[in-house]
C-alpha positions in Angstrom: 0.3 0.1 0.1 1.3 3.2 -1.0 0.4 6.9 0.1 1.1 9.6 -2.4 0.3 13.7 -2.3 -0.8 15.0 -5.3 1.2 18.4 -5.8 0.5 21.1 -7.7 1.3 21.1 -11.9 0.7 17.5 -11.7 3.6 16.4 -9.6 3.1 13.1 -7.2 5.0 12.9 -4.1 5.3 9.7 -2.5 4.6 9.8 1.3 4.3 6.4 2.6 4.7 2.7 1.4 3.7 -0.3 3.3 4.6 -4.0 2.8 2.8 -6.8 4.7 4.4 -9.1 6.4 2.6 -12.2 4.6 4.5 -12.3 1.3 1.2 -14.0 -0.1 -0.9 -11.2 0.7 -2.4 -9.2 -2.5 -4.5 -6.5 -1.4 -7.7 -5.6 -3.5 -9.2 -2.6 -2.1 -7.9 0.7 0.4 -9.8 3.3 2.1 -9.1 6.1 4.2 -10.4 6.1 7.9 -9.8 7.9 11.0 -10.1 7.3 14.9 -12.2 9.0 17.0 -9.1 11.8 17.8 -8.9 12.4 14.0 -5.9 10.4 13.6 -5.4 9.4 9.7 -5.6 5.5 9.3 -5.1 3.7 5.9 -7.3 0.6 5.9 -6.6 -2.2 3.5 -7.9 -5.6 2.6 -7.1 -8.5 0.1 -6.9 -12.2 -0.6 -6.0 -13.5 2.7 -9.1 -12.0 4.6 -7.3 -10.0 7.1 -8.3 -6.2 7.5 -5.2 -4.3 8.1 -5.7 -0.7 10.1 -2.3 1.4 9.2 -1.9 4.6 11.8 -0.3 7.0 9.1 0.7 9.2 11.8 3.2 7.0 13.0 3.4 4.3 10.3 2.7 1.5 12.6 -0.2 -1.1 12.4 -3.0 0.0 14.3 -4.9 -3.0 14.6 -5.4 -6.1 12.3 -9.1 -7.4 11.8 -9.9 -11.3 11.4 -13.2 -12.8 11.0 -14.1 -12.8 7.1 -14.0 -16.4 5.9 -12.2 -15.4 2.3 -10.6 -12.8 0.5 -12.3 -9.0 0.9 -13.3 -7.3 -2.3 -13.9 -3.9 -0.8 -13.8 -2.0 1.7 -15.5 1.5 2.6 -15.8 4.1 4.7 -18.9 5.7 6.8 -18.6 9.7 5.5 -20.6 10.8 8.7 -18.6 8.6 11.1 -15.3 7.6 9.4 -14.1 5.3 12.1 -16.6 2.7 10.6 -15.4 0.9 7.9 -17.6 -1.7 5.8 -16.3 -5.0 4.2 -17.6 -6.9 1.2 -16.0 -10.5 0.9 -15.7 -13.7 -0.9 -17.4 -15.1 1.9 -20.8 -14.3 0.9 -21.0 -11.5 3.8 -20.6 -7.7 4.7 -19.2 -6.8 8.0 -19.2 -3.3 9.7 -16.3 -2.8 12.0 -15.1 -0.2 14.6 -11.4 1.1 13.6 -11.2 2.6 17.1 -11.7 -0.4 19.0 -11.4 -3.4 16.4 -14.6 -4.3 17.0 -16.9 -6.5 14.0 -20.0 -4.9 15.2 -22.8 -6.6 12.6 -22.4 -9.2 9.8 -24.8 -8.8 7.0 -25.3 -12.6 5.8 -27.7 -15.2 6.5 -31.2 -16.1 5.1 -31.6 -13.1 3.3 -27.9 -12.8 2.4 -25.7 -12.9 -0.8 -25.4 -16.3 -2.3 -22.1 -15.6 -3.8 -19.0 -13.6 -3.6 -20.3 -9.9 -2.3 -18.1 -7.8 -5.0 -18.9 -4.3 -3.8 -20.6 -2.2 -0.8 -21.3 1.6 -0.3 -22.7 3.2 2.6 -25.5 5.8 1.9 -24.3 9.4 1.9 -26.4 10.9 4.1 -28.5 8.1 5.7 -26.4 7.0 8.4 -28.2 3.7 8.5 -28.4 2.5 5.3 -25.7 0.3 3.1 -25.9 -1.3 -0.5 -23.9 -4.4 -1.6 -23.7 -6.3 -4.9 -21.5 -9.4 -5.9 -21.7 -12.4 -8.3 -25.5 -13.5 -7.4 -26.3 -11.0 -10.2 -28.5 -9.0 -7.4 -28.1 -5.5 -5.2 -29.3 -5.5 -1.5 -30.2 -2.7 0.3 -29.6 -2.9 4.2 -30.7 -1.2 7.1 -28.9 -0.8 10.5 -31.5 1.4 12.4 -32.6 -1.5 14.7 -29.0 -2.2 15.6 -28.0 0.8 16.0 -27.7 0.8 19.7 -24.9 -1.9 18.9 -22.9 0.8 16.8 -22.6 3.1 19.7 -22.0 0.4 22.6 -19.0 -0.2 20.2 -17.3 2.8 20.7 -17.5 2.8 24.4 -16.7 -1.0 24.6 -14.0 -1.7 26.8 -13.7 -5.5 26.8 -11.9 -7.8 24.5 -13.0 -7.0 20.7 -14.1 -10.8 20.6 -16.2 -10.5 23.7 -18.5 -8.1 21.7 -22.2 -9.2 21.0 -21.6 -9.2 17.3 -25.1 -9.5 15.9 -25.9 -11.0 12.5 -28.3 -8.8 10.1 -30.1 -11.8 7.8 -32.5 -9.9 5.7 -32.4 -6.5 3.8 -34.9 -3.8 3.5 -34.4 -4.4 -0.3 -33.5 -6.5 -2.9 -33.1 -5.6 -6.7 -32.3 -8.0 -9.7 -31.5 -4.9 -12.3 -28.4 -7.0 -14.2 -28.7 -10.3 -15.4 -24.8 -11.0 -14.9 -22.3 -10.1 -11.6 -22.5 -7.0 -10.1 -19.5 -5.7 -9.6 -19.9 -2.0 -8.5 -22.9 0.0 -6.7 -22.5 3.5 -5.4 -25.3 5.4 -4.0 -26.5 8.9 -5.8 -28.7 10.6 -3.1 -31.4 8.1 -2.7 -30.7 6.5 -6.6 -28.1 4.0 -6.9 -25.6 3.6 -9.7 -24.6 -0.3 -10.3 -22.6 -1.7 -13.1 -22.5 -5.5 -14.9 -20.5 -6.8 -17.6 -22.8 -5.7 -20.2 -20.8 -2.3 -21.1 -23.2 -0.1 -19.1 -23.8 1.8 -15.8 -27.6 1.7 -14.8 -29.1 4.4 -12.3 -32.2 3.3 -10.5 -34.4 4.2 -7.8 -35.5 1.5 -5.0 -39.6 1.7 -4.6 -39.6 -0.3 -1.1 -42.7 -1.4 0.1 -42.9 -0.4 3.7 -45.5 -2.9 4.6 -43.2 -5.6 3.6 -39.5 -5.2 3.9 -37.2 -6.8 1.2 -39.7 -6.3 -1.6 -40.2 -3.7 -3.9 -39.3 -2.8 -7.3 -36.6 -0.8 -8.9 -37.6 1.9 -11.9 -34.6 2.2 -14.0 -33.9 6.0 -14.7 -31.0 6.3 -16.9 -28.3 4.1 -18.5 -25.1 5.0 -19.2 -22.8 3.0 -22.1 -19.5 2.3 -20.9 -17.6 0.3 -24.1 -15.2 -2.3 -23.5 -15.9 -2.8 -20.2 -17.3 -6.4 -20.2 -14.9 -7.8 -17.9 -15.7 -8.1 -14.1 -14.1 -6.2 -11.2 -13.9 -2.8 -12.6 -14.9 0.0 -10.2 -16.2 3.2 -10.5 -16.3 6.8 -8.7 -18.5 9.7 -8.2 -17.5 13.0 -6.9 -19.1 15.4 -5.0 -20.0 19.0 -5.3 -22.2 20.6 -2.7 -23.2 23.7 -4.4 -26.5 25.9 -3.3 -28.7 24.7 -6.0 -27.7 21.2 -7.2 -25.3 18.5 -7.0 -23.2 18.3 -9.8 -22.0 14.3 -10.2 -19.8 13.4 -12.6 -19.2 9.3 -12.8 -15.9 8.0 -13.9 -15.8 4.1 -14.7 -12.8 2.9 -16.0 -12.6 0.5 -18.8 -10.3 -2.2 -20.3 -9.1 0.0 -23.3 -7.7 2.7 -20.7 -9.9 5.5 -21.3 -12.4 7.0 -18.9 -16.0 8.6 -19.2 -17.2 11.5 -17.5 -20.6 12.0 -17.3 -22.4 14.7 -15.8 -25.4 13.2 -14.5 -27.5 16.3 -13.7 -28.9 16.3 -17.2 -31.3 13.7 -18.7 -30.1 12.1 -21.1 -27.2 12.4 -19.7 -24.1 14.2 -20.7 -20.6 12.8 -21.5 -18.5 15.3 -20.3 -14.8 14.1 -21.6 -13.4 10.9 -22.5 -10.2 11.0 -20.9 -7.3 8.7 -23.2 -3.6 8.6 -23.9 -1.6 6.7 -26.1 0.2 5.2 -23.8 -2.6 4.5 -21.3 -3.5 0.7 -23.0 -4.2 -1.5 -19.8 -7.8 -2.3 -18.4 -8.2 0.6 -15.8 -9.6 -1.2 -12.4 -10.6 1.7 -10.3 -11.1 5.3 -10.3 -11.3 8.2 -7.3 -12.1 11.9 -7.8 -10.9 14.7 -5.1 -13.2 16.1 -2.9 -13.5 19.1 -5.1 -13.9 17.2 -8.4 -10.9 18.7 -9.8 -8.6 15.7 -9.9 -9.8 12.1 -11.3 -7.2 9.3 -10.4 -7.2 5.7 -12.3 -5.2 2.6 -11.3 -4.6 0.5 -14.5 -3.8 -3.5 -14.5 -0.2 -2.8 -15.7 0.6 -1.3 -12.2 0.5 2.5 -13.5 -1.6 5.3 -12.0 -2.5 8.4 -14.1 -3.6 11.6 -12.6 -6.0 13.7 -15.1 -6.4 17.6 -13.8 -9.6 19.6 -15.0 -8.1 22.9 -16.3 -10.2 26.1 -16.7 -10.9 27.3 -20.2 -12.8 30.4 -21.2 
């Protein structure tokens, strides 16, 4: 895991680098989190199913979370409470962790859980109780933590061993959607809507219409489809950026593809507008993941050939 800083003029500086003690470890996912005192943590997981929480302020391992029975495909951080992270695993479960205390609070699995690898998970941007997950069973599931929130709060004040914490199973999602007919390898919230992609060369924007009386049931209204050519291999993640302006949320959706191009969509318009197609003669390898800076001015992409590309928006008259 390497920590870089994006400097002015397109320069990228290496700040820290971390090599796992197990030479067979291969990290699939990394996320920022922080301790309750604001200490920055880097959280990584991969083939071994162990989550490493690295204290970036002193370059030491803060904690290692053991619990998943197989590899970890994605880790996401709760934006409103960044000491909470959620992990999606090949073991068909999603787990909620407290990076401050090292506690596994909730396990989303069981009777109504995923029936194959969970490939992606995301926290709702404003509803702190809600997450969405998707995977190799072709479904997207929305889960609620509302009735278990006392356990989340309890995890911050727990003083006994983390293994003695009363971890709860959340067995049933509040909504199940079959929007795709193949693996769903990435889902992201867009307000109360969801963006999800499969291997069908498109990203789908849809609205979950829940039935309050019968949890788990409901319909998915497809609002928009965004074509992404040459994106028919699995395990490609896209990203969104949020501009909180007074009038509107402008959001660009940046999927990578296997030709080394990035498509930037303006999602505020209907039909959507392709703002930019980012390509470079030397970028030919599949782009596995993209990330957008908080202000939307920088887009990063990491490629299968081990390169990281940086794109900066330039103001034109």
